[in-house]
Every structure is written in structure tokens, then in C-alpha cells.
C-alpha positions as CSV (number, residue, x, y, z in Angstrom):
1,M,31.4,20.3,-19.8
2,K,30.9,21.0,-23.5
3,R,33.2,24.1,-23.3
4,V,35.9,21.9,-21.7
5,A,35.6,19.3,-24.5
6,L,35.6,21.8,-27.2
7,G,38.6,23.6,-25.4
8,L,40.5,20.4,-25.8
9,L,39.7,20.0,-29.4
10,A,40.9,23.4,-29.8
11,G,43.9,23.0,-28.0
12,A,44.7,19.6,-29.9
13,A,44.3,21.7,-33.1
14,V,46.5,24.5,-32.1
15,L,49.3,21.9,-31.0
16,Y,49.1,20.2,-34.2
17,G,49.7,23.4,-36.0
18,V,52.7,24.3,-33.8
19,A,54.0,20.7,-34.0
20,H,53.8,20.4,-37.7
21,A,55.4,23.7,-38.2
22,L,58.4,22.9,-36.0
23,E,58.7,19.4,-36.9
24,A,61.6,19.8,-39.3
25,R,63.8,21.5,-36.4
26,H,63.6,18.4,-34.1
27,P,62.3,14.9,-34.4
28,A,60.4,15.3,-31.2
29,W,57.9,17.4,-32.6
30,G,56.8,14.7,-35.0
31,Y,55.7,12.7,-31.9
32,V,53.7,15.6,-30.6
33,A,52.0,16.2,-34.1
34,A,51.0,12.5,-34.1
35,F,49.6,12.9,-30.5
36,A,47.8,16.0,-31.5
37,E,46.5,14.7,-34.9
38,A,45.0,11.3,-33.2
39,A,43.5,13.5,-30.5
40,M,41.8,15.7,-32.9
41,V,40.2,12.6,-34.7
42,G,39.3,11.1,-31.4
43,A,37.6,14.3,-30.0
44,I,35.6,14.8,-33.4
45,A,34.6,11.1,-33.6
46,D,33.3,10.8,-30.0
47,W,31.5,14.3,-30.6
48,F,29.6,12.7,-33.4
49,A,28.7,9.8,-31.6
50,V,27.5,12.0,-28.8
51,V,25.4,14.4,-30.8
52,A,24.1,11.5,-32.9
53,L,22.3,10.1,-29.9
54,F,20.1,13.3,-29.6
55,R,20.0,15.0,-32.9
56,H,21.4,15.1,-36.4
57,P,25.3,16.2,-36.3
58,L,25.2,19.7,-38.1
59,G,21.6,19.3,-39.0
60,L,22.6,16.7,-41.6
61,P,20.0,13.9,-41.9
62,I,22.8,11.2,-41.7
63,P,21.4,7.8,-41.3
64,H,21.4,6.3,-37.8
65,T,21.7,9.5,-36.2
66,A,19.1,11.3,-33.9
67,I,18.7,8.0,-32.5
68,I,16.7,8.6,-29.2
69,P,14.1,10.9,-30.8
70,A,13.7,8.5,-33.8
71,N,13.0,5.4,-31.5
72,K,10.9,7.0,-28.8
73,D,8.2,4.6,-29.1
74,R,10.5,1.6,-29.4
75,I,12.2,2.8,-26.2
76,G,8.8,3.0,-24.5
77,A,8.0,-0.4,-25.3
78,K,11.5,-1.8,-24.5
79,L,11.6,0.3,-21.0
80,A,8.2,-1.1,-20.2
81,G,9.2,-4.8,-20.9
82,F,12.3,-4.2,-18.8
83,I,10.4,-2.8,-15.7
84,L,8.0,-5.7,-15.9
85,D,10.5,-8.5,-16.5
86,N,12.9,-7.2,-14.0
87,F,10.9,-5.4,-11.3
88,L,7.4,-6.8,-11.7
89,S,7.5,-10.6,-12.4
90,T,5.6,-12.6,-10.0
91,P,8.4,-14.7,-8.2
92,Q,10.4,-11.4,-7.7
93,V,7.4,-9.7,-6.3
94,L,6.4,-12.4,-4.0
95,A,9.9,-12.9,-2.7
96,K,9.9,-9.3,-1.7
97,L,6.6,-9.6,-0.2
98,R,7.9,-12.3,2.1
99,E,11.0,-10.4,3.1
100,F,8.8,-7.3,3.8
101,D,6.6,-9.1,6.1
102,P,3.6,-6.7,5.8
103,A,1.8,-7.9,8.7
104,A,4.6,-7.1,11.2
105,R,5.3,-3.9,9.6
106,L,1.6,-3.0,10.0
107,A,1.5,-4.2,13.6
108,Q,4.6,-2.3,14.3
109,W,3.4,1.0,12.7
110,L,0.0,0.8,14.5
111,S,1.7,0.1,17.8
112,V,3.4,3.4,17.7
113,P,1.1,6.1,19.5
114,A,1.9,9.0,17.2
115,H,0.8,6.8,14.1
116,G,-2.5,6.1,15.8
117,E,-3.0,9.7,16.5
118,R,-2.2,10.6,12.9
119,L,-4.4,8.0,11.6
120,G,-7.4,9.5,13.8
121,E,-6.6,12.9,12.5
122,H,-6.8,11.7,9.0
123,A,-10.0,10.0,9.7
124,V,-11.6,13.1,11.4
125,A,-10.4,15.2,8.5
126,V,-12.2,12.8,6.0
127,V,-15.4,12.6,8.0
128,R,-15.4,16.5,8.4
129,Y,-15.0,16.7,4.9
130,G,-17.9,14.3,4.2
131,L,-20.1,16.0,6.7
132,V,-19.7,19.4,5.0
133,A,-20.3,17.9,1.6
134,F,-23.5,16.1,2.8
135,D,-24.8,19.0,4.9
136,D,-26.7,20.5,1.8
137,E,-30.1,20.7,0.8
138,R,-29.5,18.9,-2.5
139,A,-27.8,16.3,-0.9
140,R,-30.5,15.5,1.6
141,A,-33.2,15.7,-1.1
142,F,-31.4,13.0,-3.0
143,L,-30.8,10.7,0.2
144,G,-34.6,11.4,0.8
145,R,-35.7,10.4,-2.7
146,A,-33.5,7.3,-2.7
147,A,-34.7,6.2,0.9
148,A,-38.3,6.5,-0.7
149,A,-37.5,4.7,-3.9
150,G,-35.9,2.0,-1.7
151,L,-38.6,1.7,0.6
152,A,-41.2,1.5,-2.2
153,Q,-39.4,-1.6,-3.6
154,L,-39.3,-3.2,-0.2
155,D,-41.6,-6.4,0.5
156,L,-41.9,-6.2,3.9
157,S,-43.7,-9.3,4.4
158,R,-41.3,-11.4,2.4
159,L,-38.4,-9.7,4.0
160,L,-39.8,-10.5,7.4
161,G,-40.4,-14.1,6.4
162,Q,-36.9,-14.4,5.1
163,A,-35.5,-13.1,8.3
164,L,-37.6,-15.6,10.3
165,D,-36.4,-18.6,8.0
166,A,-33.0,-17.7,8.7
167,I,-33.7,-17.3,12.4
168,T,-35.6,-20.9,12.3
169,A,-32.9,-22.5,10.2
170,G,-31.0,-25.2,12.3
171,N,-33.5,-24.9,15.2
172,R,-31.9,-21.6,16.3
173,H,-35.2,-20.3,17.5
174,Q,-35.4,-23.4,19.9
175,A,-32.1,-22.3,21.5
176,L,-33.4,-18.7,21.7
177,L,-36.8,-20.2,23.3
178,D,-34.7,-22.1,25.7
179,D,-33.0,-19.1,27.2
180,V,-36.1,-17.1,27.4
181,L,-38.0,-20.1,29.1
182,A,-35.0,-20.5,31.4
183,Q,-35.3,-16.8,32.5
184,V,-39.1,-16.8,32.8
185,A,-39.0,-20.1,34.8
186,T,-36.3,-18.7,37.2
187,V,-38.4,-15.4,37.6
188,V,-41.8,-17.2,38.2
189,E,-40.4,-19.8,40.5
190,G,-39.1,-17.3,42.8
191,E,-41.0,-17.1,46.3
192,E,-41.5,-13.2,46.2
193,V,-42.8,-13.2,42.5
194,Q,-45.2,-16.0,43.2
195,A,-46.6,-14.3,46.2
196,R,-46.8,-11.2,44.1
197,I,-49.0,-12.8,41.5
198,T,-51.1,-14.9,44.1
199,E,-52.0,-11.6,45.7
200,A,-53.0,-9.9,42.7
201,I,-55.2,-12.5,41.4
202,A,-56.8,-13.1,44.9
203,R,-57.6,-9.4,44.8
204,E,-59.4,-9.9,41.5
205,I,-61.4,-13.0,42.7
206,K,-62.4,-11.2,45.9
207,T,-64.1,-8.5,43.8
208,L,-66.2,-11.0,42.0
209,K,-69.2,-11.3,44.4
210,Y,-70.6,-14.5,42.5
211,V,-67.6,-16.7,43.0
212,G,-68.2,-17.0,46.6
213,L,-64.8,-17.8,47.6
214,D,-63.1,-16.1,50.6
215,Q,-59.8,-14.5,50.6
216,M,-57.9,-17.7,52.2
217,A,-59.3,-19.9,49.6
218,A,-58.6,-17.4,46.8
219,R,-54.9,-17.3,47.9
220,V,-54.6,-21.2,48.1
221,A,-56.2,-21.6,44.7
222,T,-54.3,-19.0,42.8
223,R,-51.0,-20.0,44.6
224,K,-51.4,-23.5,42.9
225,I,-52.4,-22.1,39.8
226,V,-49.1,-19.9,39.5
227,A,-47.0,-22.9,40.8
228,A,-48.5,-25.2,38.2
229,V,-47.6,-22.4,35.4
230,A,-44.1,-22.3,37.0
231,H,-43.7,-26.0,36.8
232,T,-44.8,-26.3,33.2
233,L,-42.3,-23.6,32.2
234,A,-39.5,-25.4,33.8
235,E,-40.6,-28.7,32.1
236,L,-40.9,-26.8,28.7
237,A,-37.3,-25.5,29.2
238,A,-35.9,-28.7,30.2
239,D,-37.6,-31.2,27.6
240,P,-36.6,-30.6,24.0
241,A,-39.4,-33.1,22.8
242,H,-42.2,-31.1,24.8
243,P,-45.6,-31.1,23.0
244,L,-45.7,-27.4,23.3
245,R,-42.5,-27.1,21.4
246,R,-43.7,-29.1,18.7
247,R,-46.6,-26.8,18.4
248,F,-44.3,-23.8,18.5
249,D,-42.4,-25.3,15.7
250,A,-45.4,-25.9,13.4
251,F,-46.6,-22.3,14.3
252,M,-43.5,-20.8,13.4
253,D,-43.0,-22.9,10.2
254,D,-46.8,-22.0,9.2
255,F,-46.1,-18.3,10.1
256,V,-42.9,-18.0,8.0
257,V,-44.5,-19.7,4.8
258,R,-47.7,-17.3,5.0
259,L,-45.4,-14.3,5.3
260,K,-43.3,-15.4,2.3
261,H,-46.3,-16.5,0.2
262,D,-49.8,-15.5,1.5
263,P,-51.2,-12.6,-0.6
264,E,-53.0,-11.2,2.3
265,F,-49.9,-11.0,4.5
266,R,-48.0,-9.2,1.4
267,E,-51.1,-7.0,0.9
268,R,-50.9,-6.1,4.6
269,G,-47.0,-5.3,4.3
270,E,-47.7,-3.2,1.3
271,Q,-50.4,-1.2,3.3
272,I,-47.9,-0.7,6.1
273,R,-45.2,0.4,3.7
274,A,-47.5,2.9,2.1
275,E,-48.6,4.4,5.3
276,L,-44.9,4.6,6.4
277,Q,-44.3,6.6,3.1
278,A,-47.3,8.8,3.2
279,H,-47.0,9.6,7.0
280,P,-45.3,13.1,7.3
281,A,-44.3,12.4,11.0
282,V,-41.9,9.8,9.6
283,G,-40.1,12.1,7.1
284,E,-40.0,14.8,9.7
285,Y,-38.5,12.4,12.2
286,L,-35.8,10.9,9.8
287,H,-34.9,14.4,8.7
288,G,-34.6,15.8,12.5
289,L,-32.7,12.7,13.3
290,W,-30.3,13.1,10.5
291,G,-29.9,16.7,11.3
292,E,-28.9,15.8,15.1
293,L,-26.7,13.2,13.9
294,L,-24.9,15.7,11.7
295,A,-24.8,18.5,14.2
296,W,-23.3,16.0,16.9
297,L,-20.6,14.7,14.7
298,E,-19.5,18.1,13.6
299,D,-19.4,19.3,17.2
300,D,-17.3,16.4,18.2
301,L,-14.9,16.6,15.2
302,R,-14.5,20.2,15.5
303,R,-12.8,19.8,19.0
304,S,-9.3,19.0,19.4
305,D,-10.0,16.3,21.8
306,S,-12.7,14.7,19.4
307,T,-14.1,11.6,20.8
308,I,-14.1,9.8,17.5
309,G,-10.5,10.8,17.0
310,R,-9.4,9.5,20.4
311,R,-11.3,6.4,19.9
312,I,-9.7,5.6,16.5
313,A,-6.3,6.2,17.8
314,T,-7.0,3.9,20.7
315,L,-8.4,1.2,18.7
316,A,-5.3,1.4,16.2
317,A,-2.9,1.2,18.9
318,S,-4.9,-1.9,20.5
319,A,-4.9,-3.6,17.1
320,G,-1.1,-3.1,16.6
321,Q,-0.4,-4.5,20.0
322,R,-2.7,-7.4,19.6
323,L,-1.3,-8.1,16.1
324,Q,2.3,-7.9,17.4
325,Q,1.5,-10.7,20.2
326,D,-0.6,-12.9,17.7
327,E,2.0,-14.5,15.6
328,P,-0.7,-16.8,13.7
329,F,-2.7,-14.2,12.8
330,R,0.2,-12.3,11.3
331,R,1.1,-15.3,9.4
332,W,-2.4,-15.7,8.2
333,I,-2.3,-11.9,6.8
334,N,0.9,-12.4,4.9
335,E,-0.6,-15.6,3.5
336,Q,-3.7,-13.8,2.3
337,I,-1.5,-11.1,0.7
338,T,0.9,-13.8,-1.0
339,D,-2.1,-15.6,-2.1
340,A,-3.6,-12.5,-3.7
341,A,-0.5,-10.9,-5.1
342,P,-0.2,-13.2,-8.1
343,L,-3.6,-12.6,-9.4
344,A,-3.2,-8.8,-8.8
345,I,0.3,-8.8,-10.8
346,E,-1.3,-10.9,-13.5
347,R,-4.3,-8.6,-13.7
348,Y,-2.5,-5.4,-13.9
349,R,0.9,-6.3,-15.5
350,E,-0.5,-5.6,-19.1
351,D,-2.3,-2.6,-17.9
352,I,1.2,-1.2,-16.6
353,R,2.9,-2.0,-19.8
354,R,0.3,-0.2,-21.9
355,Y,0.4,2.7,-19.6
356,I,4.3,2.9,-19.8
357,V,4.1,2.6,-23.8
358,E,1.2,5.3,-24.1
359,R,2.9,7.5,-21.6
360,V,6.3,7.5,-23.4
361,G,4.5,7.7,-26.8
362,Q,2.8,10.9,-25.7
363,W,6.2,12.6,-24.8
364,N,7.3,15.5,-27.1
365,A,10.5,13.8,-28.8
366,E,12.4,17.4,-28.5
367,E,11.7,17.7,-24.8
368,M,12.4,14.1,-23.9
369,T,15.6,14.6,-25.8
370,L,16.6,17.8,-23.9
371,E,15.6,16.1,-20.6
372,L,17.8,13.1,-21.2
373,E,20.6,15.2,-22.4
374,R,20.4,17.7,-19.2
375,H,20.5,14.4,-16.9
376,I,23.3,12.5,-18.6
377,G,24.8,15.2,-20.8
378,R,27.7,15.8,-18.3
379,D,28.8,12.1,-18.5
380,L,28.8,12.1,-22.3
381,Q,30.9,15.0,-22.2
382,F,33.4,13.1,-20.5
383,I,33.3,10.8,-23.3
384,R,34.5,13.6,-25.5
385,I,37.2,14.6,-23.1
386,N,38.4,10.9,-22.8
387,G,38.1,10.3,-26.6
388,T,40.6,13.3,-27.0
389,L,43.1,12.0,-24.7
390,V,43.0,8.5,-25.6
391,G,43.0,9.4,-29.1
392,G,46.1,11.2,-28.8
393,L,47.7,8.5,-26.8
394,V,46.8,6.0,-29.5
395,G,48.1,8.2,-32.1
396,L,51.5,8.5,-30.2
397,L,51.8,4.9,-29.8
398,I,51.3,4.1,-33.5
399,H,53.8,7.0,-34.5
400,T,56.5,5.5,-32.0
401,V,55.8,1.9,-33.3
402,T,56.2,3.2,-37.0
403,Q,59.4,5.0,-36.2
404,L,61.0,1.9,-34.4
405,L,60.1,-0.3,-37.3
406,A,61.5,2.1,-39.7
């Protein structure tokens, strides 16, 4: 394109020379000379303008030339502002998110079996890489030291107390006790179970010679005892204000307080922890368990029909189908994304601006100029070509008007 534009300039120069030489022979050559002269002016002017964008014309440091290299940093700052204002403003991003409907897109993508399988393959690849990376003596030693350090800082007594405190909060332990008592009462009240308990107790009484009870009396007595126990359990399960329940509450409260604050309990917890740390069987067991887990995972992930991979694919497809059928949950997902988006945009907007400015600032001015010229230079050469032709036509028009007025 440069050669075409330069060829037109040279053609205009040759045409001007010929027309000027023959102008005396016929008035028409004057019009041709005016056209060629103006075409040369337009071609040279546009050549100067195009070259001035990228470098100094003819190497002369003319002011306001080599515009792009001289203003590289300012261009970067303006580019960053343009992108942020026109592409990453909060209203624009939110409008695009609402139009995009992320939850529906996710549900549609997950519901495609091929996508679920691909997700499973990627997950299997990641897990396999992790297994290979962690199946190293250095990694095992580090994990062992980390586990030992964590165990050394663990206050077993206080931790157990906090766990029981959480369990007993809101009388949740009473609900658990209700279930246990109901199950035990159901079992004990059964005719077959009572018969077995009676038989067992009667045999023990028979072996005690000093009791002086015969077999039948033992059976009757023990059957009454078992029935009373079963009846008591049933009453305890049915009565929330039963005295035994209050005693159970008091015992639990006292036990939790002692676990959390009693020095004797804390000392005993530290002894248990020290025994666990010092016992070689614990370390060997954990090491063997870790090795078996890694071996099983590696064997499963190596197979083309990996159980883990199939499970991930199945879960992805199931999640996609459920998400497609659950419009309120999709709406909830979209609301969470649109609520979080403004915070993320405001948080990272200036980071993006600084990144663009710094990145453009790091560019080599000459390389950037060559790259821009390579991408838009063809169109810029058309400016030179058009300038040659338009300039010639304007010159011809001016010459024609001048001749008419004369």
C-alpha cells in the first residue's frame, strides 16, 4: 500500500511535468497541470500527517510529530479510563449480568452429560496431580510435623467441654435423650426381650444358694423388676419434667463446667494427648492409613472408568437438572451475584486501571509504534491515496472556477 501511494505521487509529478510542458499548445493542459499540482500537494500533506503519527518525517524533530511514541504513557492512561468508563462501570456490568442470567447458563451447562464428564476428567486430573505431588517423603514429613504441632496445641478437655456445651445449648441433648429413651423403652417393653432378661437374672439367682428362692419365685420377681424398669424408662421418655431428667441436666451442666475449667480434667486431657503423641502405634497407624488412602485413590483415578470421575459427572448432571427445575434458587443465585458484583467492581476497578497504565508504560515505544502501524497502516495508506485524488480534484475545481471568473 505504501508503494501504491508513492506510485500515485510519482504519477502526479510526471503528469504535472508533461502538462506544464504542453500547456502552451492547448488550454486543456492547464487543467491537467492544475489537477496534477494539487494532487502532489494532497499526497505530500497526507504523507506528512500519516508519518507524523509514528515518527519524525525525514528524521527531522518537527514539533507535534512522532505523536504515538511521545504520548505513549498518556495514551495508556486514556485507554485505561476509556475501558473502565465504557466497559467496566457498575451499571453496565450489572445490566450485562442480568441479561446474561448466570444461574440459568450454569444449569444449562451442567445438565449436558458431556460437560459433566469433562468436569469429572478435569477434577480427576487435578486430584491425580495432587496425589503425585503429596506422595513424597518430604510432604509426608511436613504433614506429620504439622499434625504433631497441632495436636500439641490442642486442649482436649476444653475442646470436649465446648463441644458438649454446643450440644446441650437449647436443650438439644434432651431431644437426643428422648430418642434414646424411646428406643430403649420400645426394646425393653418387648415380650421376648423381657423373657430373656428374666431368664438370665433367674439363672444368676439360682446360683446363689443363700438366697433361698426357687426357680419360679426368681422368675416372678425378676419379671416384675424388668417390667418396672421398662415402665420407668417409658415415663422418663414421656415426661419432660421428670426428676431424673433434671438430675441428668444438672450432671451435664456440671460435667461441661468441669471439662472447661477444672485443672484436674485439663491435666488428664494433657496426659492423654501426650500419650497419643508418644505412642508409636498411633503414628504408624496414621502413616499406614494415609498410604492406603493414597493407593486407593491413585488406583481409582488411573482407571478410565474412575468411580470418583463418574461420581463427579453424575453430581454435576444432577445439580444441573435440579437447578433448571428450581427457578427460586436460580433467582437467589443471580441475586447473590448481582449483590456482590458492585463490591468486586469497586474493589478491583483501580487495580485494573493501574495495571493497564503500568503495562502500556512498560511497552517499548518503537515496538508499539511498529505494531500499531502494522495493524492500521493499510488504512492509513488509503488516506494518502485518497488525499492524492481528492487534492487533484480540488485543484482542478479551483483552476476551473478561476478560469471562469477570468
